[in-house]
N, C-alpha and C positions, 0 to 999 in steps of 0.2 A: 841539153848539154849541161854537165856538172863539172865543177872544178874541185880538184883535191889539192889542198894547200900543203906545201912542203916546208919543213923546218929543219934547222940544225939542232945539235944537242943542247945548245944554250937557249933555245926558244925563239931564235930569229927566223923570220920568214925568208926562204931562199927561192921561192918560185911557186908555180902552180902546174898541176898535171891535168890535162883535159880528158874528160870521159865523154865520148861521143853519145849523143842522145839516143842513137839507134841501139845502143847496148842496154839501156835502161828499160825495165819492164814495170810500168806503173798502172796499167789498165786492168790487168787480170792477175790472179794468183793469190788473192787474199784468203780464199778457202784452202788453197794448197799450203799456205803458210800455217794455217791452223792445224791442218791434218798432219803436217810434218812435225810440228811441236808436240802434238799429242802422241805421235809415234815415238819421238825421241824421249819424252818424259816417261811414257809407259815402259819403254825398254829399260829404264833405270830402276824400275820397281822389282824388288826381289821376289815377291809373290810367294813367300814362305810362311805367311801367317797360317796357323793351323789350330783348330779346336777339336776336342774329342767328341765323336759321335757315341751314341748309346752302346754300340757294339765294341767300343774301344775303352770304355771306362771300366776300371777294375772293380770287381765285386761279384757276389754270388747271384745265381739265378733264382734263389729261393724267394718265394712270396713273403713280404715283410710280415703280414698278418692275414688271418683268414678273410675271405671275401665279405662275409656278413656277420652281424651281431656285435661288432666292437663299437659302433657309433662313429667310427672314423671313415674318411673317404677311402674308396677302393684304391689299392696299390698293388701293382703286379711285380715291380722290380725297383731296386734302389738306384739303378742307373737312370731313372726317369729325368727328363729335362726340367721338371718343375721341382726337383729335390736339390738341396744344397749338396754339392759334391757330385752331382750327376752330370749328364751330357749337356751340350750347348745346342740350343735350337737355332738352326740356320746360321751357325758360326762360320767364320772364314776358313777356307780350305786351300791348300797349295794350288796355285793356278798361274797360267802364263798371261800376262797383260799385253803381250805384243800386238801391235796393230800394223797391218801390211799397208805400205804406201809404194806405189809403183815408181819406176825411175823417172818417168816424165813429170809426174807430180812433184817428186823431190827436187828435180832440176828447176822447175818453175818456181817452187817455193824459195829456193836459194836465190834465184835471180830477182824475185820480188823483194825479199828481205834485204839483199845487198843494194838494190836500186834505191830503196827507201833510205838506207843509211847514207848512201852517196848524195842523194838529193837533199837530205837534212844537214849535210856537212859534218856528219859524225865520223868520217874517215879522214885521217891525216897521215902524211908520210914524214918520218923522221930519219935523217941520215947524218952520221952513221948510227946504227942501232946494233952495236956489238961491243962485247967486253972480253978482254983477254982472260980474266979470271973472275972469281966470285967477288963482285963489287956491288953489294946491295945499296950502300950509301950513294954510289954513283948513279945507279938506276933511279933511286928515289929523288936525287937531285935533278935528273933528267925529267922526271914527271913534274916536279915542282916548276921547272923552267917552262914547261909546256902549259902550266896552269891547270894541271889535272890532279884531282884528289879522289874522285869517286871510282867506280868500277871501270876498268880499262881492259880491253882485249888486245893483246900484242900479237900481231900476225907477221910471221917471217917466212921466207922461202925454205930455210933450213934451220932447225933448232940447234944452235951451237952450245957446247957445254958451259962456256963462260956466261952467256946470256941466261941460260936456264938456271944456273946457280944464283945469278944476280936477281932474278925475278921471283924465285920460289918463296922467299920470306916476306915479300911485299904484299900486304893485304889487298883484297879486292882487285887483284891483277891476275890474268890468266894468259899463259903463253901457248901458242898453237901454230902449227904449220898452215900455210894458206891452203894446201890441198886437203886439210882436215877440218876446216871451218864449217860449222853447220848452222842451220837456221836458228836454233835455240840460242846459240852464242851471239849471233847478230842482233837478236831481240833483247837479250839479257843485258848486254853491255852498251851503254850510251855512247861510248867512244871507242873507236878502232884505231889503234896505233900500228902502222905498218912500215916496213922498209920498202925501198923501190922494187926489189925483186918480188917481195910478198904481194905488193899491189898488182904487179904484172900477172902473177898467177891468179889472183882474184878476178882480174879483168878477163883472163882466159876462160875461167869458169863462168863468168857472166855472159860471154858470147854464146849465141845459139849454136 
């Protein structure tokens, strides 16, 4: 069993939320977490790096000099990979770095990553977590009241415009819906700041 601490906007503790031990997955899923992170990071790669092969380098097909009698090494074409301005040997070509991970592995990876965050006390609830308009200073003050300075993942049930505008200019803070949280985000951010509804949605995803 793990307890998620609950705070108000000024940093005072207002209670705790119990997470049943049966929901936590701590025995298996380490490899699934690795596979999921590899798949997520690979999917972010553009795969557009491209070098010219010898058939793509502009130039004549004429032999630079005769085969014998010059004292120089044999050369058949100026697009050779050993010549300056020629082709590239084994250079990168456009490719897809995508790695397939099935749904069961993805769910297991999420459950393991979230279970570790809950067990480590990295998840906390703050209420209220909403702003009527763009109030970057107010959100920064909220983080200061919580004693947070480093990377923070803010998880809510619904991303409201006021909160989104208040968070977007604060460095090292990412706002995301609970339904869209992935394994990489849970590992990247040492602190997860959620509202009550956001935590409920995370718990629903944690359940088998």
